[in-house]
LUMBASE-790666 format. One record per residue (C-alpha): residue number from 1; residue in three letters; x, y negated, z. Coordinates in steps of 0.001 Angstrom, whole numbers, plus 500000, padded with zeros to 6 digits. Each point is the difference from the previous one (the first is absolute). Last residue first. Layout:
<pts>
    i   aa      px      py      pz
  NUM  Ala       X       Y       Z
...
</pts>
This chain:
<pts>
    i   aa      px      py      pz
  321  Arg  314379  680635  886939
  320  Asp  499943  496242  500580
  319  Ser  501449  498870  496652
  318  Glu  497549  502186  498065
  317  Pro  497034  498265  501598
  316  Leu  498175  502155  502537
  315  Arg  496692  501697  499320
  314  Glu  500992  503180  498195
  313  Cys  503036  500353  502221
  312  Leu  497744  499965  503032
  311  Arg  497922  502828  498521
  310  His  503122  502071  499349
  309  Arg  501453  499279  503433
  308  Leu  496872  501287  501663
  307  Gly  499965  503241  497993
  306  Ser  499354  502150  502992
  305  His  498521  500398  503446
  304  Arg  499265  496354  500698
  303  Ser  497757  499879  496966
  302  Gly  501060  497440  497399
  301  Pro  500055  502299  497006
  300  Arg  497618  502853  500748
  299  Leu  501406  503130  501572
  298  Asp  497466  500387  502758
  297  Pro  499387  500052  503719
  296  Gly  496281  500639  500469
  295  Pro  496982  501069  497978
  294  Asp  500058  496862  497797
  293  Thr  497721  500673  497039
  292  Arg  496736  499941  501925
  291  Glu  497220  499587  497458
  290  Ser  500519  503637  499146
  289  His  500699  502215  497032
  288  Pro  502296  502407  501842
  287  Ile  503341  500735  498298
  286  Pro  501172  503574  500623
  285  Val  503747  500672  499613
  284  Gly  501537  503191  498593
  283  Val  503703  500850  499863
  282  Gly  501734  502947  498332
  281  Val  503778  500035  500309
  280  Ser  502640  500970  497447
  279  Leu  503346  500332  501755
  278  Ser  503335  499068  498464
  277  Val  503352  501555  499164
  276  Gly  502794  498505  497933
  275  Tyr  500870  497906  496965
  274  Gly  501636  501868  497104
  273  Pro  497118  502407  499714
  272  Leu  497059  499113  502300
  271  Ser  499199  502895  502317
  270  Ile  496534  500003  501555
  269  Ala  498653  501095  503352
  268  Arg  496220  500262  500198
  267  Leu  497435  498876  502568
  266  Tyr  496348  500160  498934
  265  Arg  499791  503753  499441
  264  Ser  502270  500360  503028
  263  Asn  497032  499268  502260
  262  Met  500494  497912  503134
  261  Asp  498634  500601  503513
  260  Lys  503344  500932  501559
  259  Met  501541  496995  498261
  258  Asn  498123  497618  502311
  257  Gly  499721  496581  498378
  256  Thr  501787  496736  499310
  255  Leu  499897  497315  497327
  254  Ala  501835  496767  499236
  253  Leu  498158  498352  497107
  252  Thr  501268  497922  497066
  251  Gly  498978  496704  498408
  250  Ala  501573  498130  497068
  249  Gly  501855  501921  497241
  248  Glu  499188  497966  496865
  247  Val  496950  498825  498021
  246  Pro  498010  499624  503183
  245  Val  496204  500414  499680
  244  Gly  498158  496816  500913
  243  Asn  497329  500134  497297
  242  Asp  501727  497324  497892
  241  Ser  503305  501892  500138
  240  Arg  502488  499579  502823
  239  Glu  503570  498763  500379
  238  Val  501370  500778  503413
  237  Ala  499730  498534  503469
  236  Ser  498768  503224  501630
  235  Ala  503270  501816  500569
  234  Phe  500406  503244  501947
  233  Gln  503582  501246  499558
  232  Thr  499436  502388  502917
  231  Gly  496392  500991  500500
  230  Glu  497703  497905  502154
  229  Ala  499432  501801  503240
  228  Tyr  498423  503088  501584
  227  Val  497573  500895  497206
  226  His  498185  503134  501099
  225  Gly  499925  503752  499698
  224  Arg  497510  502827  499954
  223  Ala  501426  502981  498170
  222  Gly  499678  501338  496436
  221  Ala  503139  498347  498651
  220  Leu  499156  496771  501818
  219  Trp  496320  499033  500054
  218  Val  499968  496478  501390
  217  Arg  498689  498157  503041
  216  Thr  500706  496266  499989
  215  Gly  501913  498956  503130
  214  Val  502066  497311  498296
  213  Gly  498219  498983  496820
  212  Ile  497757  501060  497129
  211  Thr  496845  497862  499929
  210  Glu  500975  496476  498919
  209  Tyr  503435  500989  498691
  208  Phe  499898  497426  497159
  207  Pro  500048  502531  497133
  206  Asp  497619  502512  501620
  205  Asn  499227  502328  497090
  204  Leu  503567  499739  498679
  203  Leu  501043  500789  503581
  202  Pro  498372  503431  499996
  201  Ser  500757  501231  496446
  200  Leu  496974  501661  498352
  199  Gln  499824  497495  497100
  198  Gly  503637  500699  499167
  197  Ala  501485  502921  501914
  196  Ser  503429  498569  499266
  195  Cys  503472  501237  499091
  194  Tyr  501567  498815  496756
  193  Thr  502134  501399  497217
  192  Ala  500671  498764  496477
  191  Asn  501414  501998  497103
  190  Gln  502019  499572  496835
  189  Met  501140  496546  501144
  188  Gly  503248  500269  498019
  187  Pro  501501  502585  502300
  186  Lys  497919  502475  502034
  185  Leu  499154  499279  503600
  184  Ile  500053  502971  502382
  183  Gly  497900  499494  503097
  182  Leu  498739  497040  501971
  181  Tyr  502718  500523  502620
  180  Thr  502428  499619  497109
  179  Tyr  502087  501941  497480
  178  Ile  501228  498195  496884
  177  Thr  500197  501233  496398
  176  Thr  502322  497982  497772
  175  Asp  499400  497317  497346
  174  Ser  498693  497383  502419
  173  Arg  496472  498569  500066
  172  Asn  498759  502430  502648
  171  Val  496464  499588  501306
  170  Ala  498500  499994  503508
  169  Val  496518  498662  500781
  168  Asn  500175  497921  503141
  167  Tyr  497904  500377  503121
  166  Asn  496715  499131  501635
  165  Gln  498587  500266  503484
  164  Tyr  502749  502339  501153
  163  Cys  498287  502787  501929
  162  Asn  502720  501013  502466
  161  Arg  502823  498298  501899
  160  Pro  501011  500728  503610
  159  Asn  498735  503603  499982
  158  Val  499730  501663  503396
  157  Met  498837  503626  499866
  156  Ile  499751  501405  503502
  155  Ala  501034  503534  500867
  154  Gln  499562  500443  503741
  153  Asn  500612  502744  502544
  152  Leu  501441  502219  497300
  151  Asp  499506  503757  499842
  150  Ala  496949  499731  497706
  149  Ile  502136  498110  497464
  148  Thr  502091  503133  499565
  147  Phe  503296  500919  501666
  146  Trp  503335  501696  499441
  145  Thr  502946  499577  502330
  144  Arg  503542  498708  500375
  143  Val  501021  498119  503121
  142  Glu  503261  498391  501042
  141  Arg  501554  497999  502830
  140  Arg  497819  500827  502995
  139  Pro  500799  497990  503130
  138  Tyr  497136  497453  499917
  137  Cys  499927  498612  503547
  136  Asp  503778  500082  500497
  135  Thr  500548  499065  496365
  134  Gly  500870  501876  496826
  133  Tyr  501496  498685  496729
  132  Ser  497022  501400  498091
  131  Leu  499270  502048  496910
  130  Ala  496826  501168  498282
  129  Phe  499168  502546  497308
  128  Leu  496274  500386  499377
  127  Gln  498764  502475  497399
  126  Val  496552  499606  498454
  125  Lys  497234  502608  499873
  124  Glu  496946  499341  497829
  123  Gly  496734  498510  501277
  122  Lys  499216  498270  496689
  121  Val  500327  496633  501784
  120  Leu  503487  500996  501129
  119  Lys  501051  501118  496531
  118  Glu  498767  496710  498487
  117  Ile  501987  498010  502548
  116  Val  503108  502079  499299
  115  His  499566  499385  496267
  114  Ala  499677  496259  500594
  113  Gly  503217  500016  502015
  112  Gly  502031  501414  497145
  111  Phe  500284  502755  497409
  110  Arg  500565  500338  496255
  109  Phe  501694  496694  499354
  108  Glu  500707  500859  496342
  107  Gly  502823  497533  499394
  106  Pro  500267  498261  496646
  105  His  502938  499790  500143
  104  Tyr  502326  502575  501502
  103  Leu  501145  498172  503123
  102  Asn  496528  498489  500082
  101  Ala  498888  501710  503211
  100  Pro  502387  502914  500619
   99  Asp  497894  500986  503038
   98  Asn  502488  500624  502788
   97  Gln  497355  499713  502744
   96  Arg  496491  499846  498540
   95  Leu  498885  496535  498955
   94  Glu  498016  497481  502026
   93  Thr  497174  498488  497919
   92  Ala  497092  501060  502230
   91  Gly  501616  498828  503222
   90  Leu  499942  502280  503045
   89  Phe  500012  498252  503371
   88  Val  501093  501912  503091
   87  Asp  498820  500347  503582
   86  Val  501664  502512  502332
   85  Ala  502047  497685  502215
   84  Gly  498261  496793  499009
   83  Ile  501145  497626  497220
   82  Gly  503156  499869  497880
   81  Cys  499440  503442  498486
   80  Tyr  499364  499307  496320
   79  Val  499590  503177  497924
   78  Arg  502457  501677  497634
   77  Val  498633  502534  497515
   76  Asp  501696  503404  500386
   75  Asp  496668  501820  500429
   74  Leu  499369  497470  502756
   73  Trp  503249  498411  501157
   72  Ala  501004  498467  503307
   71  Glu  502497  497701  501702
   70  Ser  499843  498386  503447
   69  Ile  497410  502301  501582
   68  Arg  499873  499731  503807
   67  Ile  499781  503662  500880
   66  Arg  498287  501747  502879
   65  Pro  500951  503405  501362
   64  Arg  497548  501322  499118
   63  Ser  498489  498150  497030
   62  His  497817  496937  500252
   61  Gly  497112  499096  497673
   60  Phe  500484  499775  496270
   59  Asn  498622  496518  499299
   58  Leu  499764  498947  496353
   57  Phe  499646  496510  498546
   56  Cys  499102  499890  496324
   55  Gly  500905  498494  496661
   54  Ser  498849  497709  497215
   53  Ser  501525  497051  498189
   52  Cys  500434  501967  496757
   51  Met  496312  499997  499113
   50  Pro  499516  502037  496818
   49  Gly  496331  500142  498970
   48  Phe  496424  500549  501071
   47  Thr  497428  497244  500371
   46  Ala  496565  499509  501493
   45  Thr  496997  497707  500288
   44  Thr  496561  500672  501448
   43  Val  497173  497483  499668
   42  Val  497610  499930  502936
   41  Asp  496414  498796  500493
   40  Val  498647  499702  496465
   39  Glu  496340  498947  499716
   38  Arg  500067  496260  500635
   37  Ala  503196  499350  498044
   36  Ala  498716  502178  497156
   35  Lys  496850  497880  499838
   34  Glu  502010  496783  499827
   33  Leu  502545  501252  497449
   32  Gly  497608  501556  497502
   31  Lys  498506  503471  500193
   30  Lys  501524  501736  496957
   29  Glu  503247  498049  499589
   28  Val  500391  499881  503776
   27  Tyr  499605  503772  500258
   26  Gly  502432  500543  497130
   25  Ile  502699  498073  501863
   24  Val  499023  501591  503330
   23  Glu  501047  503434  498772
   22  Glu  503666  499080  499566
   21  Ala  500339  498303  503383
   20  Thr  498441  503130  501465
   19  Leu  496435  499858  501226
   18  Val  498402  500351  503427
   17  Val  496296  499314  500557
   16  Ala  499382  500590  503704
   15  Lys  497010  502096  501068
   14  Lys  501880  502706  501877
   13  Ser  498541  498866  503349
   12  Ser  503487  499327  501354
   11  Ile  501015  498238  496769
   10  Lys  496866  497832  500131
    9  Glu  500796  499031  503609
    8  Asn  503592  499198  499049
    7  Ile  498743  497722  497198
    6  Glu  497623  498192  502345
    5  Glu  502761  499477  502567
    4  Tyr  502403  498716  497371
    3  Thr  497411  497382  499052
    2  Lys  498093  500029  496720
    1  Met  499661  497355  497312
</pts>
């Protein structure tokens, strides 16, 4: 087995053997497990799909005179302003002001936060309308202007839950069509929908979080990013198959990256009829084939950074949980 240092040296000298999680399957079948383990340095994993728990922090810089923004909209999509004077958070699933939603079911949900995010990454103009109650140090009460991502001081994607390790397949056993975040489900189990990259999926290739953890570098919609925490709803104490792969939701990743470096090809707004708006995000994670599988703070059950309660619950008697 190789060390991280040896792998990095091979990458620098352009001698590293890097295969996708799909390619390595055939490589192992051809070379055998032991030989493949010696020869392959990095296995790359990736996924692309709707990730509702996504959004971004934006900083506009100060106007003259200054304004302490208390309410704001971007292309008529409300943003959260309960932070700094000219910082806002734009959530991917926020709807445009006065969107009829499901008033006329199923709603079309043509535009929302995800569409604004996609426009920004494309370099398109977005309108800001902001209000304030005014203060002595921030006297301005209103601003309306157009801007692009290049005009912003910062545009930082901060996604509290991406890359679900596994997920349910959705079917509809009723006699009427239903509209869900997994798409339109026809009555009588006429269709089934799911969202997974399968053998390419990052956490399916690291079922016990031995390599992917807090601080892991990732490819996030074309930009460098990293895992900043366990994702919300992270749960490691779940039912697993014989090879350790969860048969339900399990692990998630909280990811962040610089939106100014992103590519809209890998970041797409989607409208889900009868449900709402979401953002499809592309994520890639390299898994080094190394003897060192604990690069630092991680997401494994029992680590002090996450999942501790889940590991404890696995060990304690039911009466003590």
